[in-house]
C-alpha positions as CSV (number, residue, x, y, z in Angstrom):
1,X,130.6,105.6,128.2
2,X,127.6,103.4,127.7
3,X,124.4,105.1,126.5
4,X,121.1,104.1,128.1
5,X,117.6,104.2,126.7
6,X,114.2,104.7,128.3
7,X,111.2,103.1,126.6
8,X,107.8,104.5,127.6
9,X,104.6,102.6,127.1
10,X,105.4,100.8,123.9
11,X,102.7,98.1,123.7
12,X,103.4,97.3,120.0
13,X,105.1,93.9,119.6
14,X,107.1,94.7,116.5
15,X,110.1,96.9,117.1
16,X,113.2,97.4,115.0
17,X,116.4,99.3,115.4
18,X,117.5,101.0,112.2
19,X,119.1,104.1,110.8
20,X,117.0,106.4,108.7
21,X,117.6,106.5,105.0
22,X,119.4,109.5,103.4
23,X,117.3,111.8,101.3
24,X,118.4,111.2,97.7
25,X,115.1,111.1,95.9
26,X,113.5,114.1,94.2
27,X,110.9,116.4,95.6
28,X,109.0,119.2,94.0
29,X,106.6,121.8,95.4
30,X,102.9,122.0,94.4
31,X,102.0,125.2,92.5
32,X,98.3,124.8,92.9
33,X,96.9,127.6,95.1
34,X,93.9,125.5,96.0
35,X,95.8,122.9,97.9
36,X,95.4,123.6,101.4
37,X,108.1,103.6,111.1
38,X,108.6,98.7,112.7
39,X,106.2,99.7,115.3
40,X,107.7,102.7,116.9
41,X,109.3,102.5,120.3
42,X,113.0,101.7,119.8
43,X,115.5,104.6,120.0
44,X,119.0,104.7,118.6
45,X,121.8,106.6,120.2
46,X,121.0,109.4,117.8
47,X,117.5,109.6,119.2
48,X,115.6,108.2,116.2
49,X,112.9,105.5,116.2
50,X,112.4,102.9,113.6
51,X,109.1,102.6,111.8
52,X,108.2,99.5,109.9
53,X,105.1,97.3,110.3
54,X,104.1,94.0,109.1
55,X,101.2,92.9,107.0
56,X,99.1,89.8,106.9
57,X,96.8,91.0,104.3
58,X,93.7,93.1,104.6
59,X,92.8,94.6,107.9
60,X,93.5,97.3,110.4
61,X,96.6,98.0,112.3
62,X,97.7,99.2,115.7
63,X,101.3,99.8,116.6
64,X,102.4,99.4,113.0
65,X,101.2,95.9,112.3
66,X,98.2,94.9,110.3
67,X,96.1,91.8,110.2
68,X,92.6,90.4,109.5
69,X,90.3,90.5,106.5
70,X,91.5,89.9,102.9
71,X,94.4,87.4,102.5
72,X,94.8,86.2,106.0
73,X,95.8,82.8,107.3
74,X,99.1,81.0,107.5
75,X,101.2,80.7,104.4
76,X,104.2,82.3,102.6
77,X,103.4,85.9,102.0
78,X,105.2,86.1,98.6
79,X,104.5,82.6,97.3
80,X,102.6,84.0,94.3
81,X,103.5,87.7,93.7
82,X,101.1,89.8,91.6
83,X,102.8,91.6,88.8
84,X,102.2,95.3,88.6
85,X,102.0,96.4,85.0
86,X,103.9,99.5,83.8
87,X,100.6,100.9,82.3
88,X,98.7,100.4,85.6
89,X,101.0,101.8,88.3
90,X,98.4,103.2,90.7
91,X,98.4,102.3,94.4
92,X,95.9,104.7,96.1
93,X,94.4,108.2,95.6
94,X,91.8,107.7,98.4
95,X,89.1,109.6,96.5
96,X,86.9,106.5,96.3
97,X,86.4,106.6,100.1
98,X,82.6,106.8,100.8
99,X,83.0,109.3,103.6
100,X,81.4,107.1,106.2
101,X,83.1,103.7,106.6
102,X,85.4,103.3,109.6
103,X,88.9,103.5,108.1
104,X,90.0,100.3,109.9
105,X,87.3,98.5,108.0
106,X,87.7,100.2,104.6
107,X,89.4,98.7,101.6
108,X,89.6,99.3,97.9
109,X,91.1,97.8,94.7
110,X,94.7,98.5,94.2
111,X,94.9,101.7,92.1
112,X,91.1,101.9,92.1
113,X,91.0,99.3,89.4
114,X,88.0,97.1,90.1
115,X,89.4,94.4,87.9
116,X,92.5,94.2,90.2
117,X,93.1,91.0,92.1
118,X,94.6,93.0,94.9
119,X,92.9,94.9,97.7
120,X,94.5,97.7,99.8
121,X,93.5,99.5,102.9
122,X,94.7,102.1,105.4
123,X,96.1,101.6,108.9
124,X,97.4,104.0,111.6
125,X,99.3,103.6,114.8
126,X,100.4,106.0,117.5
127,X,100.8,107.0,121.2
128,X,97.1,106.8,122.2
129,X,95.0,104.0,123.6
130,X,95.5,100.7,121.9
131,X,98.5,102.2,120.1
132,X,96.2,104.3,117.9
133,X,96.9,107.8,116.7
134,X,94.9,110.6,118.3
135,X,93.5,111.5,114.8
136,X,93.3,108.9,112.0
137,X,91.1,110.2,109.2
138,X,90.5,111.1,105.6
139,X,91.2,114.8,105.1
140,X,91.4,117.2,102.1
141,X,94.0,116.0,99.7
142,X,96.3,117.5,97.2
143,X,93.9,119.1,94.7
144,X,91.7,116.1,95.6
145,X,88.8,115.2,97.9
146,X,90.8,112.9,100.3
147,X,94.2,112.2,101.7
148,X,95.2,109.8,104.5
149,X,96.0,111.9,107.6
150,X,97.2,111.2,111.1
151,X,97.8,113.8,113.8
152,X,98.4,114.2,117.6
153,X,98.1,117.4,119.7
154,X,100.9,116.1,121.9
155,X,102.6,112.7,121.3
156,X,104.7,111.6,124.3
157,X,105.9,108.0,123.7
158,X,107.3,107.7,120.2
159,X,105.2,109.4,117.6
160,X,103.0,107.6,115.1
161,X,102.5,106.3,111.6
162,X,100.1,105.4,108.8
163,X,100.2,103.3,105.7
164,X,98.6,100.8,103.4
165,X,98.3,97.0,103.8
166,X,98.1,94.9,100.7
167,X,96.1,91.7,100.3
168,X,98.9,90.2,98.0
169,X,102.6,90.5,97.5
170,X,103.5,92.8,94.6
171,X,106.1,92.5,91.9
172,X,106.7,96.0,90.7
173,X,110.1,95.4,89.1
174,X,108.7,96.7,85.8
175,X,108.6,100.2,87.4
176,X,111.3,102.5,88.8
177,X,110.0,103.4,92.3
178,X,107.2,105.0,94.3
179,X,105.8,108.5,94.2
180,X,103.4,110.3,96.5
181,X,102.3,113.7,97.7
182,X,102.8,114.8,101.4
183,X,102.2,117.6,103.7
184,X,102.3,118.1,107.5
185,X,104.3,119.2,110.5
186,X,106.6,116.7,112.3
187,X,109.0,117.1,115.2
188,X,112.0,116.3,113.0
189,X,110.7,118.1,109.9
190,X,110.7,114.7,108.1
191,X,109.0,111.3,107.8
192,X,110.3,107.8,107.1
193,X,108.8,105.6,104.4
194,X,109.3,101.8,105.0
195,X,108.7,99.0,102.5
196,X,107.7,95.7,104.0
197,X,108.9,92.8,101.8
198,X,108.9,89.1,101.7
199,X,112.6,89.1,102.4
200,X,112.1,91.2,105.6
201,X,109.1,89.2,106.9
202,X,110.1,86.7,109.6
203,X,110.0,83.0,108.5
204,X,108.6,82.1,111.9
205,X,105.2,83.7,112.5
206,X,104.8,85.9,115.6
207,X,101.3,84.5,116.2
208,X,99.1,81.9,114.8
209,X,97.7,82.8,111.4
210,X,100.5,85.2,110.4
211,X,102.0,84.8,107.0
212,X,105.6,84.1,106.8
213,X,108.5,85.4,104.7
214,X,112.1,84.3,104.2
215,X,113.9,86.3,107.0
216,X,115.5,84.0,109.5
217,X,114.9,86.4,112.4
218,X,112.2,88.4,114.2
219,X,110.7,91.9,114.2
220,X,114.0,93.2,115.7
221,X,116.2,91.8,113.0
222,X,113.9,91.7,110.0
223,X,113.9,95.4,108.9
224,X,112.4,96.8,105.7
225,X,114.2,99.3,103.4
226,X,113.7,102.9,104.4
227,X,113.7,106.4,102.8
228,X,113.7,109.6,104.8
229,X,112.1,112.7,103.2
230,X,111.3,116.3,104.4
231,X,107.8,117.3,105.5
232,X,106.5,120.9,105.2
233,X,103.0,122.5,105.5
234,X,102.8,122.7,101.7
235,X,101.9,119.8,99.5
236,X,105.1,118.4,98.0
237,X,105.6,115.5,95.5
238,X,108.2,112.9,96.5
239,X,109.6,110.4,94.0
240,X,111.7,107.6,95.4
241,X,113.6,105.3,93.1
242,X,114.4,101.8,94.3
243,X,118.0,102.8,94.5
244,X,117.2,105.7,96.8
245,X,116.1,103.5,99.7
246,X,118.4,102.7,102.5
247,X,118.7,98.9,102.3
248,X,116.8,96.7,104.7
249,X,118.1,93.9,106.9
250,X,117.2,90.3,106.8
251,X,118.7,89.2,110.1
252,X,122.2,90.2,109.0
253,X,121.8,90.1,105.2
254,X,121.2,93.3,103.3
255,X,118.0,93.8,101.4
256,X,118.1,96.2,98.5
257,X,114.6,96.9,97.0
258,X,114.0,96.6,93.3
259,X,110.2,96.4,93.3
260,X,110.0,92.7,94.1
261,X,108.0,91.2,96.9
262,X,106.3,94.3,98.3
263,X,103.8,93.6,101.0
264,X,103.1,97.0,102.7
265,X,104.0,100.7,102.5
266,X,104.3,102.7,105.7
267,X,105.0,106.3,106.7
268,X,106.4,107.0,110.2
269,X,106.6,110.1,112.4
270,X,109.3,110.1,115.0
271,X,109.8,112.2,118.1
272,X,113.2,113.6,119.0
273,X,115.1,111.7,121.7
274,X,117.5,113.5,123.9
275,X,119.8,112.3,126.8
276,X,119.4,113.4,130.4
277,X,122.4,114.0,132.7
278,X,122.9,110.2,133.1
279,X,123.0,109.7,129.3
280,X,119.5,108.0,129.3
281,X,117.6,109.0,126.1
282,X,113.9,109.9,126.4
283,X,111.4,111.3,123.9
284,X,110.6,115.0,123.7
285,X,106.7,115.3,123.7
286,X,105.5,117.2,120.6
287,X,102.5,117.6,118.3
288,X,102.6,116.2,114.7
289,X,100.5,116.0,111.5
290,X,101.1,113.9,108.4
291,X,98.9,113.7,105.3
292,X,99.7,111.5,102.3
293,X,98.0,111.4,98.9
294,X,98.2,109.9,95.4
295,X,100.5,107.0,96.0
296,X,101.7,105.3,92.8
297,X,104.5,103.3,91.3
298,X,106.3,105.1,88.5
């Protein structure tokens, strides 16, 4: 019997259908007592949504895609990757946030290194007006001043997500993977991290000024590698080796990450999707919260 789908209010242009990655990385709890997805909108028959955005350099994002600022303009996104050195693996700890700048306008040197040639900045997307999350803010971090946090008191369409755009393509092949700290409360008890790469960026720009990659497809067929991890209300460290990612898809060709050609990191929160009597899947409204801190290669 054919399975139908119902898509509610998904204004984001970039959608992708993909299975979630299997949890194979390592997580550890935080013993410190002081610690307190392409644009969503596509459901699989299992009721999941994909969460991977695209980046055109510095700027803000709605619906999982970022653009503006920094390294904008047409061109090949990974024509000149910037090598991440093993002795300087930092991505973001957020503690250099000034407490006042609108997040969509804020950026910082990669890893907080002012000598870095790469800028990074946060973006968020969700169910609310203009595909924004209800709450997109800096909040108390893991034994730190700030973490990047999204939340919604009742998401109804697909969920939401947050992440970091990068002003340059990164070559992190000298390192083993990505680590971060996370806490929150999500409908599935998990979140999905997606890596955008040059290999999963369409070779035909979706709009004028977009950078291009090598994927001979579009946002539906160019899908970044993913990793699914549990989310609890306690700060937990997650370490994801390159081999732990579920491979991405470059319009029919598998993309296995090894640290090369990274253009964006994103964290998605998905609603549960359930079928009605006619077999049509629809999202189950639910609240969510997700805070991420201390991102680094390792």
